[in-house]
TIVOKOL-127228 format. One line per 4 residues: for each residue x, y, z of C-alpha. Coordinates in nm, 4 decimals. Layout:
X Y Z ~ ...
This chain:
0.6505 3.7348 1.6470 ~ 0.9664 3.5159 1.5485 ~ 0.8694 3.1458 1.5664 ~ 0.4980 3.2081 1.6238
0.2528 2.9691 1.4533 ~ -0.0475 3.1933 1.5162 ~ -0.2667 3.2901 1.2247 ~ -0.4342 3.6339 1.2048
-0.7786 3.5712 1.0622 ~ -0.9446 3.8438 0.8530 ~ -1.3002 3.9397 0.9383 ~ -1.4059 3.8274 0.5827
-1.1582 3.5499 0.4807 ~ -1.2996 3.4482 0.1400 ~ -1.3333 3.6091 -0.2082 ~ -1.5345 3.4877 -0.5060
-1.4689 3.5878 -0.8577 ~ -1.7975 3.5574 -1.0697 ~ -1.9570 3.6799 -1.3870 ~ -2.3289 3.7708 -1.3919
-2.3820 3.7881 -1.0238 ~ -2.6052 4.0352 -0.8743 ~ -2.4330 4.2671 -0.6041 ~ -2.3941 4.0850 -0.2688
-2.5922 3.7905 -0.4077 ~ -2.3107 3.5307 -0.3449 ~ -2.2115 3.4003 -0.0155 ~ -1.9646 3.1255 0.0858
-2.0870 2.8920 0.3549 ~ -1.8368 2.6927 0.5609 ~ -1.8883 2.3720 0.7610 ~ -1.6176 2.2419 1.0042
-1.5531 1.8998 1.1251 ~ -1.2338 1.9019 1.3352 ~ -0.9516 2.0045 1.1083 ~ -1.1654 1.9556 0.7882
-1.3750 2.2301 0.6212 ~ -1.6307 2.2001 0.3458 ~ -1.7505 2.5021 0.1425 ~ -2.0566 2.5828 -0.0639
-2.1349 2.8938 -0.2659 ~ -2.4867 3.0078 -0.2310 ~ -2.6513 3.2341 -0.4955 ~ -2.9314 3.4331 -0.3240
-2.9907 3.6360 -0.6546 ~ -3.2631 3.5957 -0.9170 ~ -3.0144 3.5294 -1.1970 ~ -2.7632 3.2498 -1.2579
-2.3980 3.3326 -1.2421 ~ -2.0684 3.1715 -1.3322 ~ -1.7885 3.1259 -1.0797 ~ -1.4274 3.1725 -1.1950
-1.2512 3.0963 -0.8637 ~ -1.3281 3.0964 -0.5036 ~ -1.0668 3.1923 -0.2533 ~ -1.2133 2.9842 0.0331
-0.9748 3.1115 0.2944 ~ -0.7403 3.4015 0.2831 ~ -0.5245 3.4368 0.5868 ~ -0.2475 3.6817 0.7243
0.0228 3.4801 0.8819 ~ 0.3104 3.5496 1.1094 ~ 0.5679 3.2935 0.9906 ~ 0.9104 3.4345 0.9545
1.0854 3.4411 0.6051 ~ 1.3150 3.1564 0.6901 ~ 1.0169 2.9105 0.7717 ~ 1.0920 2.5835 0.5934
0.8166 2.4608 0.3523 ~ 0.7008 2.1736 0.1407 ~ 0.4423 2.2268 -0.1311 ~ 0.2941 1.9820 -0.3718
0.2704 2.0471 -0.7520 ~ -0.0228 2.0228 -0.9770 ~ 0.1894 1.7954 -1.1945 ~ 0.3647 1.4784 -1.0623
0.7034 1.6287 -1.1711 ~ 0.6673 1.9602 -0.9646 ~ 0.7525 1.9871 -0.6110 ~ 0.8607 2.2698 -0.3875
1.0928 2.3034 -0.0815 ~ 1.3071 2.5721 0.0721 ~ 1.1615 2.8641 0.2705 ~ 0.8914 3.1141 0.2446
1.1397 3.3553 0.1107 ~ 1.3633 3.1354 -0.1037 ~ 1.1763 2.8604 -0.2885 ~ 1.3559 2.5417 -0.4236
1.1868 2.3294 -0.6815 ~ 1.2248 2.0368 -0.9153 ~ 1.3496 2.1065 -1.2754 ~ 1.0039 2.0967 -1.4256
0.7810 2.3444 -1.2440 ~ 0.4105 2.4166 -1.3020 ~ 0.4703 2.7760 -1.3715 ~ 0.7822 2.7675 -1.5924
0.7687 2.4360 -1.7693 ~ 0.3967 2.3704 -1.8052 ~ 0.3034 2.7474 -1.8074 ~ 0.0179 2.7299 -1.5643
-0.1221 3.0768 -1.4802 ~ -0.0327 3.2254 -1.1520 ~ -0.1436 3.5303 -0.9498 ~ 0.1168 3.8039 -0.9465
0.2752 3.8737 -0.6103 ~ 0.2252 3.5175 -0.4825 ~ 0.4007 3.1832 -0.5253 ~ 0.1566 2.9144 -0.6203
0.1765 2.5479 -0.5250 ~ -0.1064 2.3029 -0.5438 ~ -0.3157 2.0580 -0.3173 ~ -0.0869 2.0771 -0.0119
0.1301 2.3218 0.1842 ~ 0.3386 2.2083 0.4920 ~ 0.5118 2.4687 0.6985 ~ 0.7786 2.3898 0.9468
0.8422 2.6803 1.1954 ~ 1.1590 2.6862 1.4116 ~ 0.9407 2.6223 1.7282 ~ 0.6033 2.4584 1.7719
0.4155 2.2084 1.5635 ~ 0.4158 2.2232 1.1817 ~ 0.1127 2.3505 0.9963 ~ -0.0478 2.1608 0.7208
-0.3037 2.3073 0.4809 ~ -0.4207 2.0931 0.2018 ~ -0.7306 1.9993 -0.0115 ~ -0.8638 1.6599 0.0928
-1.0694 1.6159 -0.2195 ~ -1.0502 1.6799 -0.5874 ~ -1.3876 1.5559 -0.7203 ~ -1.4569 1.8370 -0.9659
-1.2269 2.1314 -0.9279 ~ -0.8415 2.1747 -0.9212 ~ -0.7005 2.3609 -0.6161 ~ -0.4201 2.6121 -0.5578
-0.2439 2.7421 -0.2507 ~ -0.0909 3.0825 -0.3012 ~ 0.1409 3.2450 -0.0516 ~ 0.3807 3.5298 0.0121
0.5598 3.6865 0.3186 ~ 0.2267 3.8121 0.4552 ~ -0.0588 3.5901 0.3254 ~ -0.1653 3.2361 0.2407
-0.4745 3.1767 0.0248 ~ -0.6607 2.8509 -0.0448 ~ -0.8201 2.8689 -0.3871 ~ -1.0670 2.6593 -0.5780
-1.0495 2.6997 -0.9639 ~ -1.4200 2.6790 -1.0611 ~ -1.3630 2.7206 -1.4325 ~ -1.6907 2.9229 -1.4865
-1.9134 2.6613 -1.3239 ~ -2.2811 2.7815 -1.3214 ~ -2.4664 2.8486 -0.9982 ~ -2.8424 2.8745 -1.0731
-3.0592 3.1330 -0.9276 ~ -3.1301 3.0561 -0.5611 ~ -2.8952 2.7606 -0.6108 ~ -2.5602 2.6559 -0.4751
-2.2215 2.5024 -0.5762 ~ -2.0364 2.2514 -0.3656 ~ -1.6616 2.3125 -0.3603 ~ -1.3701 2.0940 -0.2514
-1.2819 2.0049 0.1130 ~ -0.9898 2.1698 0.2907 ~ -0.7723 2.0378 0.5740 ~ -0.6025 2.2826 0.8089
-0.4058 2.1579 1.1186 ~ -0.1524 2.3249 1.3379 ~ -0.1250 2.0490 1.6096 ~ 0.0739 1.7276 1.6239
0.3822 1.6381 1.4318 ~ 0.4546 1.5906 1.0661 ~ 0.3702 1.2221 1.0489 ~ 0.0580 1.2660 1.2616
-0.0755 1.5456 1.0384 ~ 0.0017 1.3543 0.7158 ~ -0.1671 1.0468 0.8484 ~ -0.4894 1.2168 0.9262
-0.4732 1.3984 0.5916 ~ -0.4059 1.0962 0.3804 ~ -0.6794 0.8847 0.5566 ~ -0.9350 1.1486 0.4491
-0.8024 1.1726 0.0962 ~ -0.8343 0.7921 0.0621 ~ -1.1841 0.8021 0.2124 ~ -1.2851 1.0650 -0.0421
-1.1002 0.8923 -0.3276 ~ -1.0793 0.5110 -0.2777 ~ -0.7615 0.3887 -0.4405 ~ -0.7913 0.1361 -0.7128
-0.7298 -0.1997 -0.5533 ~ -0.4121 -0.3891 -0.6324 ~ -0.2463 -0.6115 -0.3741 ~ 0.0245 -0.8043 -0.5702
0.3864 -0.6952 -0.5658 ~ 0.5132 -0.4923 -0.8624 ~ 0.8636 -0.6171 -0.9501 ~ 1.0399 -0.6578 -1.2819
1.2435 -0.4931 -1.5532 ~ 1.1928 -0.1871 -1.7772 ~ 1.3416 -0.1192 -2.1199 ~ 1.3637 0.2569 -2.1021
1.6881 0.3319 -1.9157 ~ 1.8931 0.0996 -2.1166 ~ 1.7485 0.1126 -2.4653 ~ 1.5200 0.4241 -2.4774
1.2964 0.4807 -2.7820 ~ 1.5344 0.2864 -2.9969 ~ 1.4377 -0.0375 -2.8312 ~ 1.3732 -0.3378 -3.0537
1.1769 -0.6571 -3.0429 ~ 1.4988 -0.8579 -3.0004 ~ 1.6205 -0.6362 -2.7180 ~ 1.3047 -0.7124 -2.5181
1.3052 -1.0901 -2.5847 ~ 1.6747 -1.1246 -2.4963 ~ 1.6401 -0.9177 -2.1819 ~ 1.3298 -1.1086 -2.0710
1.5061 -1.4420 -2.1028 ~ 1.8120 -1.3165 -1.9112 ~ 1.5985 -1.1631 -1.6363 ~ 1.3875 -1.4734 -1.5969
1.7154 -1.6818 -1.5719 ~ 1.8787 -1.4561 -1.3225 ~ 1.5761 -1.3409 -1.1180 ~ 1.2814 -1.5868 -1.1292
1.1166 -1.3948 -0.8475 ~ 1.0563 -1.0918 -1.0733 ~ 0.7234 -1.0662 -1.2464 ~ 0.6936 -0.8048 -1.5176
0.8733 -0.7027 -1.8390 ~ 0.7766 -0.3446 -1.9090 ~ 0.7944 -0.2560 -2.2699 ~ 0.8401 0.1209 -2.2666
0.8254 0.4013 -2.5186 ~ 0.9345 0.2975 -2.8688 ~ 0.7211 0.0006 -2.9693 ~ 0.4520 0.2096 -3.1429
0.4618 0.3572 -3.4880 ~ 0.3529 0.7098 -3.3718 ~ 0.2448 0.8739 -3.0413 ~ -0.1246 0.8109 -3.0420
-0.1290 0.4913 -3.2649 ~ -0.0704 0.2458 -2.9707 ~ -0.1937 -0.0620 -3.1609 ~ 0.0331 -0.0090 -3.4670
0.3916 -0.1393 -3.4103 ~ 0.7082 0.0380 -3.4960 ~ 0.9253 -0.1323 -3.7645 ~ 1.1661 -0.2308 -3.4878
0.8901 -0.4784 -3.3780 ~ 0.8473 -0.6696 -3.7072 ~ 0.6472 -0.9618 -3.5452 ~ 0.4128 -0.7217 -3.3673
0.3568 -0.6495 -3.0041 ~ 0.0885 -0.9087 -2.9329 ~ 0.3161 -1.2075 -3.0405 ~ 0.6062 -1.0503 -2.8361
0.3826 -1.0398 -2.5293 ~ 0.2814 -1.4011 -2.5671 ~ 0.6335 -1.4989 -2.5752 ~ 0.7154 -1.3057 -2.2681
0.4311 -1.5008 -2.1029 ~ 0.5766 -1.8265 -2.2248 ~ 0.8854 -1.7490 -2.0225 ~ 0.6821 -1.7291 -1.7148
0.6717 -1.3504 -1.7078 ~ 0.4017 -1.0918 -1.7551 ~ 0.4081 -0.8346 -2.0203 ~ 0.3533 -0.4622 -1.9199
0.3122 -0.1785 -2.1603 ~ 0.3802 0.1859 -2.1772 ~ 0.1052 0.4222 -2.3110 ~ 0.0507 0.8019 -2.3333
-0.3243 0.7855 -2.3666 ~ -0.4094 1.1590 -2.3912 ~ -0.1720 1.2843 -2.6609 ~ -0.1041 1.2268 -3.0235
0.1556 1.3490 -3.2710 ~ 0.0529 1.5233 -3.5914 ~ 0.1598 1.2348 -3.8036 ~ -0.0423 0.9767 -3.6274
-0.3391 0.7994 -3.7776 ~ -0.5404 0.8993 -3.4752 ~ -0.4922 1.2671 -3.5325 ~ -0.5212 1.2561 -3.9094
-0.8395 1.0642 -3.8975 ~ -1.0031 1.2303 -3.6007 ~ -0.8976 1.5827 -3.5519 ~ -1.2318 1.6566 -3.3948
-1.1471 1.4243 -3.0949 ~ -0.8839 1.6854 -2.9725 ~ -0.8900 1.9942 -2.7554 ~ -0.9498 2.3059 -2.9759
-0.8098 2.6511 -2.9816 ~ -1.0105 2.9713 -3.0057 ~ -1.0609 2.9304 -3.3890 ~ -1.1974 2.5769 -3.3598
-0.8789 2.4095 -3.4834 ~ -0.6967 2.1377 -3.2794 ~ -0.4652 2.3144 -3.0253 ~ -0.1013 2.2542 -3.0686
0.0304 2.1939 -2.7165 ~ 0.3445 2.4088 -2.7747 ~ 0.1314 2.7135 -2.8157 ~ 0.0209 2.7018 -2.4546
0.2444 2.4506 -2.2627 ~ 0.5353 2.2174 -2.2987 ~ 0.5074 2.0630 -2.6444 ~ 0.6299 1.7083 -2.5655
0.9697 1.5452 -2.5153 ~ 0.9721 1.3738 -2.8504 ~ 0.7672 1.3599 -3.1685 ~ 0.5988 1.6912 -3.0737
0.4254 1.9147 -3.0831 ~ 0.1619 1.6896 -2.9242 ~ -0.2190 1.7442 -2.9415 ~ -0.4460 1.6832 -2.6450
-0.7118 1.4180 -2.6600 ~ -1.0480 1.5610 -2.5535 ~ -1.2057 1.2987 -2.3331 ~ -1.5381 1.5017 -2.3125
-1.5874 1.3593 -2.6661 ~ -1.7705 1.0256 -2.6246 ~ -1.5869 0.8776 -2.9414 ~ -1.2559 0.9585 -2.7851
-1.3352 0.7599 -2.4800 ~ -1.4549 0.4784 -2.6889 ~ -1.1187 0.4746 -2.8698 ~ -0.9392 0.4434 -2.5285
-1.1704 0.1604 -2.4228 ~ -1.0816 -0.0173 -2.7562 ~ -0.7170 0.0351 -2.7140 ~ -0.6844 -0.0923 -2.3622
-0.9321 -0.3748 -2.4194 ~ -0.7144 -0.4993 -2.7110 ~ -0.3994 -0.4711 -2.4965 ~ -0.5720 -0.6766 -2.2177
-0.7442 -0.9415 -2.4255 ~ -0.5104 -0.9920 -2.7160 ~ -0.1740 -0.8720 -2.5757 ~ -0.2406 -1.0241 -2.2325
-0.1222 -0.7033 -2.0584 ~ -0.2609 -0.6111 -1.7161 ~ -0.0082 -0.3651 -1.6232 ~ -0.0272 -0.0288 -1.7855
0.2221 0.2551 -1.7364 ~ 0.0283 0.5717 -1.8342 ~ 0.2699 0.8539 -1.9192 ~ 0.2024 1.2276 -1.9980
-0.1405 1.1986 -1.8487 ~ -0.1200 1.5702 -1.7289 ~ -0.1971 1.6634 -2.0885 ~ -0.5474 1.5381 -2.0267
-0.6039 1.7917 -1.7520 ~ -0.4415 2.1156 -1.8529 ~ -0.6283 2.4435 -1.8397 ~ -0.5878 2.5308 -2.1974
-0.8051 2.5208 -2.5037 ~ -1.1752 2.4441 -2.5492 ~ -1.3363 2.1087 -2.4860 ~ -1.6317 1.9661 -2.6754
-1.8595 1.9480 -2.3639 ~ -1.8087 2.2756 -2.1843 ~ -2.0311 2.1618 -1.8980 ~ -1.7465 1.9394 -1.7720
-1.4558 2.0691 -1.5701 ~ -1.1067 1.9510 -1.6784 ~ -1.1007 1.7218 -1.3700 ~ -1.4319 1.5640 -1.4745
-1.3158 1.5249 -1.8365 ~ -0.9894 1.3718 -1.7137 ~ -1.1630 1.1327 -1.4800 ~ -1.3955 1.0383 -1.7647
-1.1009 0.9372 -1.9797 ~ -0.9313 0.7421 -1.7011 ~ -1.2643 0.5508 -1.6290 ~ -1.2819 0.4636 -1.9968
-0.9390 0.3186 -2.0288 ~ -0.9706 0.1346 -1.6952 ~ -1.2875 -0.0175 -1.8198 ~ -1.1033 -0.1453 -2.1129
-0.8053 -0.2680 -1.9213 ~ -1.0175 -0.4484 -1.6615 ~ -1.0705 -0.3689 -1.2912 ~ -0.7954 -0.6086 -1.1873
-0.5173 -0.4264 -1.3871 ~ -0.2339 -0.2198 -1.2425 ~ -0.2941 0.1323 -1.3609 ~ 0.0332 0.3370 -1.3082
0.0104 0.7145 -1.3490 ~ 0.3254 0.9072 -1.4690 ~ 0.3847 1.2667 -1.5415 ~ 0.0219 1.2956 -1.3998
-0.1938 1.5608 -1.2540 ~ -0.1520 1.4509 -0.8825 ~ -0.4866 1.5256 -0.7150 ~ -0.7105 1.4673 -1.0196
-0.5561 1.1245 -1.0395 ~ -0.6820 1.0262 -0.6916 ~ -0.8927 0.7248 -0.7108 ~ -0.8089 0.6605 -1.0761
-0.4684 0.4889 -1.0388 ~ -0.3450 0.1870 -0.8382 ~ 0.0215 0.3159 -0.8666 ~ 0.1798 0.6579 -0.9120
0.5377 0.7711 -1.0164 ~ 0.6523 1.0024 -0.7398 ~ 0.9702 1.1311 -0.8919 ~ 1.1241 1.2496 -1.2124
1.3179 1.0281 -1.4425 ~ 1.6242 0.8522 -1.3020 ~ 1.9570 0.9144 -1.4789 ~ 2.3032 0.7825 -1.3865
2.4276 1.1004 -1.2236 ~ 2.4781 1.2012 -0.8613 ~ 2.2606 1.5103 -0.9283 ~ 1.9672 1.2901 -1.0319
2.0124 1.0296 -0.7519 ~ 2.0117 1.3006 -0.4949 ~ 1.6995 1.4917 -0.6333 ~ 1.5005 1.1792 -0.6759
1.5495 1.0622 -0.3229 ~ 1.4242 1.3851 -0.1904 ~ 1.1312 1.3835 -0.4371 ~ 1.0445 1.0321 -0.3376
1.0790 1.0749 0.0466 ~ 0.8679 1.3841 0.0428 ~ 0.5802 1.1591 -0.0883 ~ 0.6519 0.8399 0.1168
0.3426 0.9159 0.3107 ~ 0.1282 0.8405 0.0089 ~ 0.2617 0.4811 -0.0442 ~ 0.0090 0.2187 0.0255
-0.2531 0.4810 0.1315 ~ -0.3335 0.6540 -0.1982 ~ -0.1580 0.4235 -0.4375 ~ 0.1603 0.2194 -0.4685
0.4436 0.4724 -0.4956 ~ 0.6838 0.4119 -0.7920 ~ 1.0263 0.5711 -0.7216 ~ 1.1280 0.5072 -1.0794
1.3778 0.2424 -1.1869 ~ 1.6689 0.0896 -0.9966 ~ 1.9971 0.1286 -1.1821 ~ 2.3067 -0.0416 -1.0289
2.5584 -0.0329 -1.3184 ~ 2.7371 0.2499 -1.5095 ~ 2.6242 0.2593 -1.8711 ~ 2.8575 0.2268 -2.1668
2.7957 0.2452 -2.5369 ~ 2.9750 0.0214 -2.7907 ~ 3.1104 0.2106 -3.0936 ~ 3.3345 0.1255 -3.3823
3.6933 0.2630 -3.3304 ~ 3.9201 0.4162 -3.5887 ~ 4.0726 0.0812 -3.6809 ~ 3.7276 -0.0921 -3.7063
3.7510 -0.2370 -3.3551 ~ 3.4618 -0.2347 -3.1140 ~ 3.5166 0.0067 -2.8267 ~ 3.3048 0.0440 -2.5106
3.2659 0.4195 -2.4308 ~ 3.1483 0.5039 -2.0896 ~ 2.8234 0.6949 -2.0549 ~ 2.8271 0.7524 -1.6907
3.0892 0.7267 -1.3972 ~ 2.9012 0.6922 -1.0737 ~ 3.0990 0.5764 -0.7721 ~ 3.0246 0.2848 -0.5484
2.9158 0.5262 -0.2737 ~ 2.6665 0.6978 -0.5113 ~ 2.5180 0.3689 -0.6073 ~ 2.4825 0.2730 -0.2407
2.2809 0.5926 -0.1963 ~ 2.0432 0.5110 -0.4783 ~ 1.9765 0.1566 -0.3775 ~ 1.9035 0.2717 -0.0218
1.6694 0.5254 -0.1632 ~ 1.4730 0.2503 -0.3565 ~ 1.4536 0.0343 -0.0435 ~ 1.3323 0.3242 0.1730
1.0639 0.4194 -0.0787 ~ 0.8736 0.0880 -0.0074 ~ 0.7410 0.1045 -0.3533 ~ 0.7590 -0.0643 -0.6831
1.0854 -0.2306 -0.7919 ~ 1.1838 -0.2271 -1.1565 ~ 1.5386 -0.2818 -1.2736 ~ 1.6464 -0.0894 -1.5805
2.0106 -0.1991 -1.6362 ~ 2.1126 -0.3995 -1.9444 ~ 2.0732 -0.7473 -1.8076 ~ 2.4090 -0.8669 -1.9428
2.5837 -0.6053 -1.7450 ~ 2.4487 -0.6922 -1.4005 ~ 2.7354 -0.7968 -1.1710 ~ 2.6971 -1.0606 -0.8885
2.6876 -0.7763 -0.6312 ~ 2.4012 -0.6076 -0.8261 ~ 2.2166 -0.9277 -0.8448 ~ 2.2458 -0.9704 -0.4734
2.1042 -0.6210 -0.4219 ~ 1.7998 -0.6903 -0.6394 ~ 1.7246 -1.0131 -0.4442 ~ 1.7565 -0.8332 -0.1039
1.5114 -0.5534 -0.2256 ~ 1.2708 -0.8213 -0.3351 ~ 1.2870 -0.9754 0.0069 ~ 1.1887 -0.6550 0.1891
0.9478 -0.5263 -0.0927 ~ 0.6553 -0.2924 0.0296 ~ 0.7950 -0.1662 0.3560 ~ 0.8156 0.2195 0.3713
1.0662 0.4271 0.5707 ~ 0.9453 0.6869 0.8078 ~ 1.1953 0.9656 0.8666 ~ 1.2666 1.1445 1.1958
1.3564 1.4771 1.0296 ~ 1.2264 1.6609 0.7207 ~ 1.5888 1.6572 0.5808 ~ 1.5609 1.2726 0.5344
1.8987 1.1926 0.6907 ~ 1.7708 0.8969 0.9037 ~ 1.4662 0.6646 0.8352 ~ 1.3431 0.3465 0.9967
1.1648 0.0543 0.8471 ~ 1.0077 -0.2298 1.0397 ~ 1.1763 -0.5717 0.9791 ~ 1.0787 -0.9220 1.0984
1.3929 -0.9410 1.2982 ~ 1.4012 -0.5824 1.4341 ~ 1.4268 -0.2426 1.2592 ~ 1.6208 -0.1271 0.9529
1.7957 0.2091 0.9978 ~ 1.8639 0.3872 0.6777 ~ 2.1305 0.6588 0.7049 ~ 2.1769 0.9041 0.4138
2.4653 1.1454 0.3700 ~ 2.3406 1.3957 0.1080 ~ 2.6594 1.6171 0.1375 ~ 2.9950 1.6368 -0.0437
3.1755 1.5914 0.2955 ~ 3.1730 1.3020 0.5504 ~ 2.9081 1.2907 0.8189 ~ 2.8871 1.1110 1.1534
2.5724 0.9249 1.2942 ~ 2.5124 0.7802 1.6350 ~ 2.3547 0.4335 1.6511 ~ 2.0638 0.3408 1.8657
2.1707 0.2574 2.2164 ~ 2.1052 -0.1163 2.2009 ~ 2.0620 -0.4135 1.9792 ~ 2.2907 -0.6270 1.7664
2.3725 -0.4449 1.4337 ~ 2.4442 -0.5899 1.0935 ~ 2.4815 -0.4492 0.7442 ~ 2.1457 -0.5200 0.5651
2.3195 -0.5861 0.2271 ~ 2.6086 -0.8043 0.3327 ~ 2.5120 -0.9450 0.6757 ~ 2.8390 -0.8324 0.8205
2.8527 -0.7162 1.1762 ~ 2.8605 -0.3440 1.2467 ~ 3.0636 -0.2480 1.5580 ~ 3.0946 0.0670 1.7542
2.8440 0.3331 1.8546 ~ 2.9116 0.5799 1.5740 ~ 2.8661 0.5421 1.1999 ~ 3.1058 0.7447 0.9716
2.9514 0.7978 0.6321 ~ 3.1687 0.9120 0.3281 ~ 3.0237 1.1818 0.0999 ~ 2.7325 1.0923 -0.1183
2.6654 0.7638 0.0564 ~ 2.4023 0.5694 0.2397 ~ 2.4114 0.2584 0.4785 ~ 2.1239 0.0407 0.5853
2.1813 -0.1228 0.9212 ~ 1.9546 -0.3962 1.0713 ~ 1.9229 -0.3570 1.4434 ~ 1.7946 -0.6660 1.6111
1.5952 -0.6669 1.9390
């Protein structure tokens, strides 16, 4: 059976875990429309029951162990590659980092599983809706299960329960399958509209949480002078007094954030703000004054996140805002309305939003699923921010965020190391199919300069100590990745450090903004982007040794960045390098 893509269907391919159901009272009804399947649990008994989970499809499969896969994570930071036998993942996995429960004997991914057998078409199985319930896809060497987590939802006597929609296709190629799938996702969850370009500068990767008011003002002035075509100055984490107290400024912002935002506007730029809306630290006024607004533990006390999941990357342990509490949603409306009306912000980077949708603790309104509670919170803050605002999700629950965000981070945090450059490019390209269809993809920030830190030497002199040592080739790989993403463009270098070459790169990226690469192979070695004068060919060498590429057979070729002619029929790429070639005609 090597290379076969045939499924072996069981006679009874579903399984329902329920409490209170009469024997044989429950039935799963399936309706098919092409590759799409909808499901409904029917309770034919005389008593209500609660559904823990529904395995809507459980299939034996014949894929060999070395079949390549791609699986989505529940959280934005979690993605899975490799083979059915040897899984590769991002650093922050759903199971180990966020401690999501899994079924023993199976590997669990979420929302989408794409299989690439050695022969024949790929197979894509994925949930094309997430209105009320989260979805899991469990697999091992023999079986694949598509699961809806019903969280104890009640089915009344002689009643029914609608589940989420499933897509299952084993015809066509990768791009064709993803195109059909993403069209249905967007139809089920229309994206928040936002048609303007998203370009600018972000404080995080040069100043971190120690950022000051003067850092922001100085950088804004320099970026406006160098790059008048950029729009936003993103004030990232560090401006707030505590996690949760978003309207109370840190001492490093003595004038307050509202006056700072006004001064950014006077420069002809727009302020953008970072917020983690669904968490608070213990010392915050929000938590001290309103502990009843948070997800509770089994004793009725606020649940510390480190007791059940990752506790937070700073100022932890965090507590999780319970958006099934009406007053908590009112608070979000107030915060975002203030930021919009008094701070003049209409770009909101929402971080750590996954803490608003984790399967831990007890919510005030137990009739809501965690997806419904999460969506209620997102609706509240969007109401405060205004319908024309840019809502950027980050560290987010991917499918529950559908239809609630106009943009979405699709990679982990950039860092000035080759390991991070390589990893983020793969994370981004695996989600290129979402860009412009579900939201605007955010590939994270563009960094073009090595970072150094000024310290006082032993003789009292100031010394620049290098903090990174990336090569020119490695930077070429990163800038080509940002180009091929087709998504948001935010620089995060110290503006004073930007060289003339780096300034040229930023201007070139602005000129081609919003065009997403399609890749001819799942290894992402060669991608193409439509260009007004022809086609951009993006060549990536992910290896530690050189690699040869054959150019298209015809057309005049020039380097996209420099405009220099490119001769010959073969491109030799050094290790850890990328080239972007414009082929005219």
